[in-house]
N, C-alpha and C positions, 0 to 999 in steps of 0.2 A: 504493500500500500504506500501511497504518497501522502505524507503528512502535510496538511494544508496550512502553512504558516500564515497565509494571508487572512485566515479567520482569526488568528491570534492577534495580529496587528496589521491593519490595512496600510499602515505607513512604513512598513519594513521595506526600504529601498533595496537592501542587499541581504542575502542570507547564504550561509555555507551549507552544502549538501553533498551527498555521495551518489554516484551513478549506480543504479541498480542493474540496468540493462540498456542495450540499444535494440529496439524492436525491428521487425522484418521490413519496416518502411523507413528505417533510418532515424526514427524518433528517439529522443533521449528521455529515459525514465529515471527520476531521482527519488531518493527516500523522503525528501521534503522539499517544498518550494514556496516562494513568495509570489510566483506567477499565477494569476487567476486563469483558469481554463474556461474556454468558451462555454457559456451556459446562461439560461434565463434571459437571453437577449443582450447580455454583456459580452463583448468580444474578448478573446484570449489576449493576454499581455504579450507585448514585444519586449526585446531587450537583448541580453547577451549572457553567456556562461563563460566565466574566466577560468581557464585551466592552466596550471603551471606547466610550462614547456610547450603549450599549444597557443597561448594567447587567448583572445576572445572569440567565441563562437556565436555569431549573430543568431538570435532566435526570432523567427517570423511570427509565431503564435504559440499558444499552449492549448491543448485539447484533452478531453478525457479519453482514456483507453476504453476498450470494448466493454469491460465490466464496471467502469466508472470508479474503480478503486485506485487507479493510477492516473497521474497527470503526465502527458507526453509533451515534451518540448520539441517543437518542430524547427530544425535548423535551416538556415538559408541554404539554397541549393549549392552544392559544391563544397560545403564546409568540411573541414577535418573534424572527425568525431572523437570524443574521449572514449575510454574503455571502462568496462564494469569495475567498480571499486575506486575509480578516480574521484578525488575531491574537487568540487567546483564552487565558484562563487557566483550566485544568481544575482544578476544586476538588471533591475527593471528599467524600461523606458519610462521614467517617472512622470514626465510631463503628460504622456498619453494616459497612463494609469490614473493620475490625479484628475484629469478631465473626465474620465469614465466614472470615477467616484463621485464627483460633483454632479454629473448628469444623473447617475443612478439615484442619488438621494433626492434630486429634484423631481424625478418621476414618482417617488413615494409621496412627495408633497402634492403632486398633481392628483394622485389617488385620493388625498385628503380633501382636495377642492372639489373633485368630481366623484360623487358617491355612486358609482355605477360599476358593474362587473367589467373587468378588463379582458379583452379577447385576444390581445397580442401586443407586442412592443419590440423596440429595438433601441440600443444605446450606442451613441457615437461620440467621438471626441469633440464635435462641433454642434451637431444636432441630434435629437432623439425624438422618439414618438411613443405614444400609447394609443391603442385602439379600445374604444368603449362600446358596450352594448347599450345604446341610448338612442331614443327617438330625437329627432331634430328639435322638437319643441322644448325638450328638457335641457338643452345645452346653452350655457351663457356664451356671449361673444368673446372673441379672443382678447380684447382689451380688458374685459372684466377678469378673465382667468389670469392674464398677465399681472394685473394689480394684486390679485389674491395670492399668487405665487410669491411675488416680491415682498409682500407684507410678511408672509411666513418666513421667508429667507432673512429679512431684516430683524425679525424677532429673536434670532439667534438661539433656536431650540437645540438642545443636546440630542445627538444621535448615538444610541447605544444598542447593545444586543444582549439577548439572553436565550437560554435553551429550555424547551419544554419537551415532554415525552410525546411519542406518537399518539398515545391514548388521549392526552390532554388536547392535542390538535383536533382529533376526531370528535371530541366533545364540544369543540368551538369552531364549527365549520365556517362561521361568518368571518373568521380571520383570513381565510383564503379569498383573495380578490380576483385571481386569474382564473378564467374559465378553461383555457386551452392547456395551460401548463400547471400541473399540480406540484406542490412542494415535495422534495425527495423524502421518502419515508422508508422504513425498513431497518435503519440502523438503531432505532430505539429512541432517537431524539431529533428534534427539529429546531432550527435557529430562527428566532424572531428578531426583527429589527424594529426598534421603537424610536419614535421622534417625539420629543417633549414628554418623556416618560410614558409614552403610549397615548397621550391625550390628543396629539396631532395626527399620528399614524402608527399603526401596529399591524405587521403582517409577516408571514414567513418569507425569508429571503436568504440566499447563500452568497449574495454579491458583496462587493466592497463599497464602503461608504465613507464620507467625510465625518468628522467628529462633531460638527455643528452646522446648522443650516446657513449661517452667515458666510461660511467658507465656500458656498456654492457661487456666490456673486449674482449680480442682476441677470435676469433672463427675460426672454420675450416668447410669446406664443406666435409662431410664424404663420401658421395656417391651420384651419380646421376643415377636414375633407370628409365627404360622404363616401363611405365604402360599403354600400349595401343598404337595405331598407332601414336598419337600425344601427349600423356600425359607423361610428364616427372616429376619425383619426385626428389626434391632436399632436402637432409638431412643435417642439420647443427648441430654442437655441440660446446660447450665451449672448447677452446684450453687447458685450465688448470682448 
């Protein structure tokens, strides 16, 4: 298994790890990593693995292995690979990761502004989106949503996490906002991300987040699109 160091500390720019194996596609599997693997609409991290004697191996992305117990670091094409047992220093492309963290937290705020089921979403370094199961008559305009988001951001709410059991989540189905993607269960516990002690937003999430809403910075709602009879897509971007 790969220990997910990014769950311990989303601000861990670097961490030391050991190579477990090189898979049949040339992916590098480590015993622990601070690289987030593509999941839940958040892209896998980019960066480099520094190996003594080899220099830096550029990492194009990180993905889950077939059984999701391992995280595979995908090297840039033509890279020299380390060997099993080698010690590496995992170095994130921090600017990209931090923008993903800011965006991901902002999407949680969007959920707190729009109290409708989420049918899909995608996180980017510059723009992101959430799709909601909502009739057109029930949706505010983009200026109103922008104002509400920026108010929550400026209020500087703390962003924290805690764990509950699978059974506790099953007993509180209203915590799950997403219709298409269910939180990972089966390990016995589920991670909850809470904003403002849960008063602003509380939902299962395995992604990376900033420590307070003020760190997000000002945002704008770029566009609201109709994607079906009741599906509305809300696109957000950083204001600067």
